[in-house]
Backbone as numpy.savetxt, mean C-alpha at the origin, in Angstrom:
# Nx Ny Nz CAx CAy CAz Cx Cy Cz
-11.95 1.45 -17.08 -11.14 0.82 -17.56 -10.12 1.11 -18.21
-9.99 2.14 -18.11 -8.67 3.60 -17.97 -7.70 2.57 -17.13
-8.30 3.49 -15.75 -7.49 3.05 -14.64 -6.80 1.19 -14.77
-7.34 0.24 -15.17 -7.49 -1.63 -15.09 -6.18 -1.60 -16.56
-6.50 -0.36 -17.95 -5.51 -0.79 -18.33 -3.94 -0.33 -18.65
-3.69 1.27 -17.06 -2.43 1.63 -16.50 -2.22 0.63 -15.87
-2.99 0.17 -14.97 -2.35 -0.70 -14.22 -1.51 -2.25 -14.75
-2.21 -2.78 -15.44 -1.86 -3.91 -16.53 -0.38 -3.40 -17.68
-0.66 -2.67 -17.45 0.86 -1.10 -18.61 1.95 -1.18 -17.47
1.37 -0.30 -16.59 2.44 -0.99 -15.11 3.28 -2.16 -15.12
2.31 -3.53 -14.62 3.32 -4.33 -14.11 3.47 -5.19 -15.21
3.65 -4.96 -16.61 4.43 -4.93 -17.49 5.85 -4.39 -17.83
5.52 -3.08 -17.37 7.40 -2.47 -17.09 7.72 -2.37 -15.66
7.25 -3.02 -14.83 7.96 -3.29 -13.59 8.70 -4.83 -12.87
9.81 -4.66 -12.64 10.74 -6.21 -12.89 9.97 -7.17 -11.53
10.56 -7.84 -11.91 9.69 -8.81 -10.68 10.83 -8.84 -9.60
10.35 -9.34 -8.41 11.40 -9.13 -7.20 12.39 -10.06 -7.40
13.88 -9.43 -6.52 15.00 -10.29 -6.64 14.16 -11.85 -5.58
15.11 -12.62 -6.18 14.35 -13.91 -5.38 15.09 -14.52 -4.23
16.25 -13.34 -3.76 16.47 -12.88 -2.41 17.26 -11.57 -2.07
16.61 -11.36 -0.51 16.88 -9.73 -0.60 18.55 -10.38 -0.02
19.56 -8.81 0.61 20.56 -9.03 0.91 21.21 -10.37 2.15
19.75 -10.11 2.54 20.34 -11.01 3.61 20.43 -12.89 3.69
19.71 -12.93 2.43 19.19 -14.45 1.76 18.23 -14.87 2.13
17.54 -13.39 1.58 16.04 -14.38 2.35 14.85 -14.69 1.37
14.49 -15.13 1.10 12.85 -15.44 0.49 11.84 -14.84 0.03
11.19 -13.79 1.08 10.01 -13.37 1.74 10.70 -12.21 2.29
10.39 -10.37 1.96 10.89 -9.96 3.19 9.49 -8.66 3.09
10.09 -7.43 3.84 8.93 -6.07 3.87 9.79 -5.37 3.37
9.33 -4.03 2.26 9.75 -3.20 2.20 8.46 -1.96 2.03
9.12 -0.98 2.93 8.05 -0.09 2.78 8.60 1.35 1.40
9.81 1.14 1.43 10.96 1.60 0.39 10.57 1.80 -0.91
11.41 2.58 -1.84 11.60 2.49 -3.16 12.46 2.40 -2.75
13.83 1.63 -2.06 15.17 1.31 -2.07 14.77 0.13 -1.43
15.64 -0.86 -1.70 16.27 -2.53 -1.72 16.64 -2.36 -0.31
16.38 -3.33 0.24 17.02 -3.47 1.62 17.14 -2.21 3.09
15.78 -1.43 2.61 16.07 -0.42 3.11 15.01 -0.20 3.78
15.01 1.00 5.31 13.80 0.91 5.85 13.62 0.04 7.23
12.53 0.33 7.02 11.28 -0.27 8.51 10.60 -1.55 8.05
9.64 -2.46 8.66 9.15 -4.08 7.83 8.05 -4.04 8.47
7.63 -5.42 8.51 6.54 -6.24 8.67 6.33 -5.95 9.94
6.60 -5.13 10.68 6.69 -4.76 12.17 5.67 -3.95 12.78
5.64 -2.44 11.76 4.76 -1.51 11.27 3.55 -1.69 11.92
3.32 -2.55 10.94 1.75 -3.38 11.19 1.11 -4.06 11.98
2.26 -5.05 12.48 1.87 -5.75 13.72 1.51 -7.51 13.78
2.36 -7.32 11.58 2.16 -9.09 11.58 2.72 -10.59 12.01
2.25 -11.33 12.37 2.60 -12.27 12.70 1.35 -13.08 12.36
1.52 -14.89 13.44 0.33 -15.82 13.35 -0.89 -14.82 14.01
-1.98 -16.24 13.70 -3.25 -14.91 14.66 -3.65 -14.02 13.49
-3.19 -13.00 13.38 -2.77 -11.62 12.58 -3.97 -11.88 11.61
-5.04 -10.49 11.46 -5.20 -10.79 9.61 -4.84 -9.56 8.59
-4.52 -9.46 7.41 -4.27 -8.06 7.31 -4.02 -8.09 5.96
-4.80 -7.02 5.91 -4.75 -7.07 4.54 -4.43 -5.82 3.30
-3.70 -5.76 2.24 -3.31 -4.42 1.59 -3.78 -3.97 0.52
-4.11 -3.50 0.18 -4.33 -2.80 -0.66 -3.61 -2.32 -2.05
-3.70 -2.36 -3.07 -2.74 -2.07 -4.34 -1.25 -2.82 -4.29
-1.83 -4.15 -3.84 -1.26 -5.53 -3.40 -0.10 -6.17 -4.45
-0.33 -5.77 -5.84 0.90 -6.10 -6.78 1.33 -7.58 -7.83
2.33 -7.05 -7.75 3.02 -8.52 -7.33 3.37 -9.70 -6.24
3.03 -9.24 -5.17 2.96 -9.82 -4.13 3.45 -9.58 -2.72
5.20 -9.23 -3.18 5.99 -9.54 -2.87 5.53 -8.91 -0.53
5.57 -8.20 -0.54 5.07 -7.76 0.88 4.28 -8.99 1.35
3.16 -8.77 0.73 1.83 -9.90 0.95 2.38 -11.42 0.94
3.75 -11.77 0.39 3.52 -12.79 0.54 4.46 -12.78 1.61
5.07 -12.20 2.67 6.01 -12.12 3.68 4.82 -12.22 4.27
3.90 -10.87 4.37 3.59 -11.21 5.77 1.93 -13.10 5.80
2.05 -13.45 4.48 1.85 -14.85 4.97 2.82 -15.42 5.85
4.05 -15.59 5.40 5.20 -16.52 5.50 5.17 -16.73 7.03
5.25 -15.16 7.40 4.99 -14.63 9.00 3.94 -15.74 10.39
3.22 -16.03 8.51 2.10 -16.50 9.93 0.39 -15.80 9.84
0.33 -14.43 9.09 -0.39 -13.87 9.45 -1.39 -14.31 7.83
-2.81 -14.17 7.65 -3.87 -14.71 7.15 -3.50 -13.36 6.29
-3.16 -13.72 5.47 -3.00 -12.20 3.97 -3.74 -12.24 2.84
-4.39 -11.34 2.49 -5.35 -10.75 2.28 -4.90 -9.55 1.32
-5.23 -9.61 -0.69 -5.13 -8.46 -1.55 -5.49 -8.37 -2.26
-5.53 -6.94 -2.15 -6.77 -6.26 -3.83 -5.47 -5.62 -4.32
-5.76 -5.88 -5.81 -5.66 -5.02 -6.77 -6.20 -4.76 -8.17
-5.94 -4.29 -8.77 -7.60 -3.68 -9.80 -6.91 -4.19 -11.38
-5.52 -4.83 -11.42 -5.06 -5.63 -12.30 -4.67 -6.67 -12.00
-5.47 -7.51 -13.38 -5.49 -8.97 -13.40 -4.05 -9.01 -13.77
-3.45 -8.29 -14.70 -1.49 -8.82 -14.74 -0.56 -8.81 -13.86
-0.92 -8.37 -12.34 0.07 -7.84 -11.58 -0.49 -9.46 -10.54
-1.85 -9.33 -11.02 -2.73 -10.34 -9.63 -1.85 -12.09 -10.48
-1.91 -12.44 -11.18 -1.12 -13.21 -12.22 -0.05 -13.37 -12.04
1.06 -12.43 -12.11 1.82 -13.00 -11.91 2.48 -13.59 -9.91
1.66 -12.44 -8.94 1.84 -13.36 -7.80 0.93 -14.70 -7.64
0.33 -15.15 -8.24 -0.59 -15.71 -8.16 0.93 -17.13 -8.69
1.52 -16.87 -9.60 2.37 -17.72 -10.46 2.95 -18.00 -9.34
3.95 -16.76 -8.52 4.81 -16.84 -7.31 5.14 -17.46 -5.64
3.93 -17.20 -5.83 3.54 -16.87 -4.39 2.66 -17.89 -3.83
3.19 -18.62 -3.33 1.77 -19.22 -2.34 1.22 -18.96 -0.89
-0.35 -18.95 -0.94 -0.56 -17.51 0.69 -1.01 -17.58 0.91
-0.95 -16.14 0.31 -1.71 -14.56 0.20 -3.17 -15.55 -0.25
-4.77 -14.38 -0.11 -5.50 -14.46 -0.75 -6.28 -13.67 -1.44
-6.18 -13.19 -2.88 -6.31 -12.56 -3.73 -7.12 -11.76 -4.66
-7.53 -10.69 -4.91 -8.99 -10.57 -4.95 -8.49 -9.26 -6.26
-8.86 -9.32 -7.46 -9.76 -8.40 -8.27 -10.19 -7.23 -7.80
-10.05 -6.25 -7.38 -11.10 -5.27 -7.52 -10.68 -3.81 -6.96
-11.29 -2.99 -7.66 -11.08 -1.33 -6.82 -10.90 -1.77 -4.89
-10.02 -0.53 -4.53 -10.14 -1.05 -3.19 -11.82 -0.54 -2.77
-11.94 0.82 -2.92 -12.96 1.40 -1.68 -14.26 0.23 -2.15
-14.43 -0.46 -3.43 -15.45 -1.47 -3.95 -15.48 -2.90 -2.53
-13.74 -3.28 -2.58 -14.04 -4.16 -2.00 -14.18 -3.58 -0.29
-13.31 -3.32 0.22 -13.11 -2.66 1.48 -15.72 -3.03 2.36
-16.05 -1.95 0.80 -17.38 -2.14 0.68 -18.14 -3.22 1.23
-17.68 -4.04 0.24 -17.92 -5.41 0.15 -17.10 -6.78 0.73
-16.47 -6.39 1.60 -15.82 -7.35 2.00 -16.52 -8.05 3.11
-17.34 -7.45 4.45 -18.21 -8.01 5.92 -16.90 -8.26 7.21
-15.71 -7.63 6.72 -15.23 -8.66 7.30 -14.04 -7.76 8.53
-13.80 -7.61 8.99 -12.58 -6.82 9.66 -11.05 -6.79 9.65
-10.55 -6.07 9.50 -8.83 -6.10 9.78 -7.73 -5.56 11.31
-7.28 -6.81 11.11 -6.36 -6.65 12.27 -5.14 -5.18 11.93
-4.74 -5.23 10.32 -3.97 -3.96 10.08 -4.51 -4.21 8.52
-4.73 -2.83 8.08 -4.43 -3.09 6.71 -3.79 -1.73 5.88
-2.74 -1.95 5.16 -1.57 -1.14 4.54 -1.82 -1.06 3.07
-0.52 -0.67 2.41 -0.33 0.11 0.81 1.38 0.40 0.92
1.65 0.21 0.21 2.65 0.03 -0.43 3.23 0.38 -1.77
2.70 2.00 -1.41 3.40 3.03 -3.66 1.95 2.10 -4.15
0.91 1.43 -2.93 0.14 1.23 -3.96 -1.81 2.20 -3.29
-2.53 1.19 -3.32 -3.92 1.69 -4.13 -4.54 3.18 -2.79
-3.64 2.81 -1.88 -3.93 4.50 -0.94 -3.38 6.00 -1.20
-1.97 5.87 -2.38 -1.70 6.70 -2.89 -3.09 7.06 -4.26
-3.50 6.42 -4.77 -4.66 6.69 -5.99 -5.98 6.44 -5.85
-6.08 7.17 -4.48 -7.17 7.04 -3.93 -7.81 7.83 -3.45
-9.39 8.69 -3.71 -9.01 9.69 -2.96 -9.49 9.51 -1.49
-8.26 10.04 -1.35 -8.70 9.83 0.56 -10.18 10.18 1.32
-10.83 11.38 0.80 -11.89 11.57 1.52 -13.07 10.44 1.79
-13.27 9.27 0.69 -13.91 8.17 0.42 -12.91 6.43 1.27
-11.88 7.47 0.86 -11.20 5.49 1.61 -10.96 5.68 2.95
-10.34 6.81 3.36 -10.22 7.07 5.00 -11.91 6.40 5.77
-12.13 6.61 5.40 -13.56 6.61 6.27 -13.91 4.55 6.03
-14.07 4.25 4.80 -13.46 2.51 4.30 -12.85 2.05 5.07
-10.90 2.49 5.03 -10.10 1.44 5.46 -11.08 1.57 7.55
-11.45 2.89 7.96 -11.76 2.43 9.91 -12.76 1.46 9.69
-13.79 1.70 8.84 -14.94 0.68 8.77 -14.02 -1.25 8.24
-13.25 -0.96 7.96 -13.05 -2.24 7.72 -11.91 -2.64 8.88
-11.15 -2.03 9.76 -10.20 -2.13 11.19 -10.73 -2.50 12.29
-10.35 -4.05 13.46 -10.98 -3.85 14.04 -10.62 -2.65 15.34
-11.56 -2.44 16.01 -10.92 -1.19 17.77 -8.99 -1.53 17.55
-8.54 -0.70 17.68 -6.91 -0.75 18.04 -6.91 -1.20 16.62
-7.13 -1.93 15.31 -6.06 -2.22 14.30 -5.22 -1.44 13.91
-4.04 -1.04 13.00 -3.27 -0.36 12.03 -3.62 -0.30 11.15
-3.31 -0.07 9.98 -3.52 1.00 9.20 -2.20 2.05 8.99
-1.47 1.82 7.42 -0.30 2.04 6.91 0.04 2.19 6.17
1.07 3.79 5.41 1.00 3.42 4.42 2.20 3.99 3.54
2.86 3.68 2.27 4.31 4.31 2.23 3.97 4.68 0.83
4.42 6.37 0.38 4.51 6.34 -0.57 5.75 7.46 -0.57
5.41 7.64 -1.89 6.75 9.36 -2.41 6.34 10.50 -2.10
7.22 11.48 -1.34 6.79 12.35 -0.54 6.58 13.53 -1.41
5.40 14.77 -1.48 5.17 15.31 -2.51 6.04 16.84 -2.68
5.63 16.59 -4.42 6.84 18.17 -4.16 5.64 19.26 -4.06
7.26 19.51 -3.26 6.70 21.10 -2.82 5.67 22.01 -3.82
4.12 22.28 -2.82 3.15 23.50 -3.95 2.62 21.69 -4.55
2.83 21.02 -4.23 2.19 19.93 -5.70 1.09 18.78 -4.81
-0.02 19.57 -4.00 -0.45 19.11 -3.67 -1.85 18.37 -3.49
-2.61 17.87 -3.03 -3.99 17.74 -3.91 -4.64 16.20 -4.67
-4.51 16.14 -6.06 -5.23 15.89 -6.35 -4.61 15.62 -8.11
-3.61 14.45 -8.58 -2.65 15.34 -9.37 -2.26 14.03 -10.42
-1.73 13.95 -11.37 -1.89 12.98 -12.14 -0.40 12.51 -12.56
-1.21 10.91 -12.76 0.59 10.15 -12.94 0.36 9.37 -14.24
0.74 9.95 -14.80 1.47 9.03 -16.79 2.65 7.47 -16.20
1.66 6.41 -17.30 2.21 5.54 -17.34 2.15 4.83 -18.24
3.74 5.23 -19.35 4.08 4.83 -20.54 4.07 3.17 -21.16
2.94 3.36 -22.38 2.99 2.47 -23.17 3.84 2.27 -24.48
4.53 0.99 -24.57 5.00 0.66 -25.36 4.83 0.41 -27.11
3.84 1.21 -27.51 3.56 0.85 -28.21 2.29 2.66 -29.06
2.38 3.24 -28.07 2.06 4.67 -27.75 2.44 5.62 -27.43
2.67 6.78 -28.39 3.23 7.46 -27.37 2.51 8.17 -26.17
0.84 8.26 -26.67 0.69 9.21 -25.37 0.56 8.07 -23.99
0.38 8.75 -22.72 0.89 8.51 -21.74 -0.49 7.86 -21.41
-0.65 6.42 -20.22 -1.93 6.81 -19.69 -1.76 7.43 -19.10
-3.52 7.67 -18.04 -3.20 9.01 -16.94 -3.57 8.41 -15.74
-3.36 7.96 -14.68 -4.11 7.82 -13.35 -4.05 9.14 -12.58
-5.07 9.17 -11.52 -4.93 9.68 -10.18 -4.50 9.62 -9.04
-3.25 10.33 -8.78 -2.92 10.35 -7.04 -2.99 11.32 -6.12
-2.63 11.34 -5.57 -3.15 11.97 -3.69 -1.63 12.43 -3.35
-1.49 13.68 -3.13 -0.70 14.18 -2.30 -0.78 15.12 -1.60
-0.25 14.78 -0.63 0.08 15.76 1.61 0.87 15.39 1.41
1.51 16.65 2.43 2.43 17.00 3.43 1.92 16.18 4.40
3.17 15.48 5.28 2.81 14.93 6.60 1.60 15.27 7.18
1.96 16.64 7.66 0.83 17.28 8.31 -0.40 16.83 7.75
-0.47 17.56 6.95 -1.84 17.24 6.40 -2.56 15.57 6.55
-2.00 15.09 6.14 -2.03 13.19 6.22 -2.42 13.66 7.93
-1.63 13.64 8.98 -1.63 12.90 9.95 -3.57 13.81 10.23
-3.62 15.56 9.92 -5.25 15.67 9.94 -6.04 15.25 9.60
-6.20 14.86 8.62 -7.25 14.05 7.84 -7.35 12.93 9.00
-6.43 11.75 9.43 -6.70 10.64 9.86 -7.22 11.21 11.55
-6.70 12.14 11.34 -7.27 12.60 13.12 -8.72 12.71 12.73
-9.25 13.30 11.62 -10.87 14.05 11.66 -11.61 12.57 10.81
-10.82 11.72 10.98 -11.86 10.32 10.46 -11.65 9.29 11.22
-11.18 9.40 12.76 -11.53 8.62 13.73 -9.76 7.67 14.04
-8.91 7.61 13.78 -7.69 7.69 13.80 -7.04 8.24 14.49
-6.39 7.47 15.77 -5.14 8.02 16.68 -4.29 7.49 16.72
-2.90 7.61 17.37 -1.80 7.42 17.53 -1.21 7.50 15.51
-1.64 8.68 16.03 -1.19 9.22 13.70 0.35 9.29 14.43
1.50 8.90 13.30 2.82 9.12 13.15 3.30 9.44 11.67
3.38 10.53 10.63 3.85 10.22 9.35 5.04 11.55 9.21
6.07 10.79 8.24 7.13 11.07 8.65 7.83 10.61 7.77
8.80 11.40 7.10 9.83 11.11 5.42 11.11 10.10 5.85
11.63 9.43 6.09 12.15 7.83 6.01 12.89 8.21 5.03
14.24 8.72 5.25 15.39 9.12 4.30 16.03 8.45 3.49
16.57 9.00 2.03 17.22 7.38 1.58 18.38 7.08 2.44
18.84 6.04 1.88 19.69 5.11 2.10 21.26 6.20 2.04
21.71 6.54 3.17 23.02 7.15 3.22 23.53 7.29 2.25
24.36 8.24 1.62 24.62 8.70 0.57 23.43 8.96 -0.46
22.81 8.97 -0.61 22.17 8.59 -1.43 21.46 9.72 -1.52
21.57 11.36 -1.98 20.98 12.40 -2.58 19.39 12.34 -3.14
18.49 10.71 -3.68 16.99 11.12 -3.12 16.46 10.94 -3.09
14.88 11.45 -3.15 14.16 11.60 -1.77 13.69 10.34 -1.22
12.89 10.51 -0.06 13.22 10.02 1.20 11.75 9.24 0.48
11.14 8.29 1.85 9.77 7.59 1.71 9.07 8.64 2.77
7.90 8.49 2.75 6.89 9.14 3.35 6.06 7.74 3.59
5.77 7.47 5.51 5.65 6.53 5.71 4.66 6.95 6.54
3.25 6.72 7.06 2.11 7.11 8.02 1.64 6.02 8.50
1.87 5.46 9.73 1.31 4.84 10.50 -0.03 5.41 11.78
-0.91 4.66 11.98 -2.10 5.46 12.69 -2.82 4.08 13.25
-3.85 4.81 13.93 -4.53 3.18 14.34 -5.58 3.33 14.72
-7.03 3.18 14.83 -8.16 3.12 15.13 -8.87 2.80 16.83
-8.72 3.63 16.63 -8.98 4.01 18.92 -9.66 2.57 19.21
-8.99 2.78 20.21 -9.58 0.63 20.81 -11.03 0.38 21.23
-11.16 1.99 21.72 -12.30 2.19 22.16 -13.88 2.50 21.64
-13.31 2.35 20.00 -14.18 2.50 18.98 -14.51 0.73 18.70
-16.14 0.91 18.83 -16.37 -0.54 18.29 -17.95 0.01 16.99
-17.64 1.13 17.22 -19.12 0.46 15.67 -18.88 0.52 14.79
């Protein structure tokens, strides 16, 4: 219940996606926390006939672009407020109010790509999440996620605070921070291959933090 309340509160604080990006597009994909920056949906190979699942889809901006590319776009989020905002703005995505692990355990299908942008992968214990994602990927399927890089020395389970307008006590949710090297090791230990984990630098001239972007694949010969 606390996590649901926290993400509903976060939804109130997070601004809606712009109507168009710098290129004039009404849908687009953005892995980083900076507008019009970094790679796009090519990271997960989204396109016609591809089935894609987003964990922690929020208000659905990235998922709407996946749908616009012709893919089957499925999104999962714990927050009803986030999903209501997604449904109000976007047509195309299939949306479910579920916790990520619960959805992965019960959906009974496989996806060509599973991804998360500052979403549920950051806020779910990887010991439980990584094998659950692997089981829901088709052989050769792509798993990718982005989040802020860890603060040096602050690794593993950390606390994130979400402030409420009417209460000085913030809501607390857990997040999991690891170095790129640790994420790569964890993914390989859970049956993933072709792993890349790197920090995408902030836009040129911006001295703020970059974005950790991780991509891996389920082995194409793995039929389990």
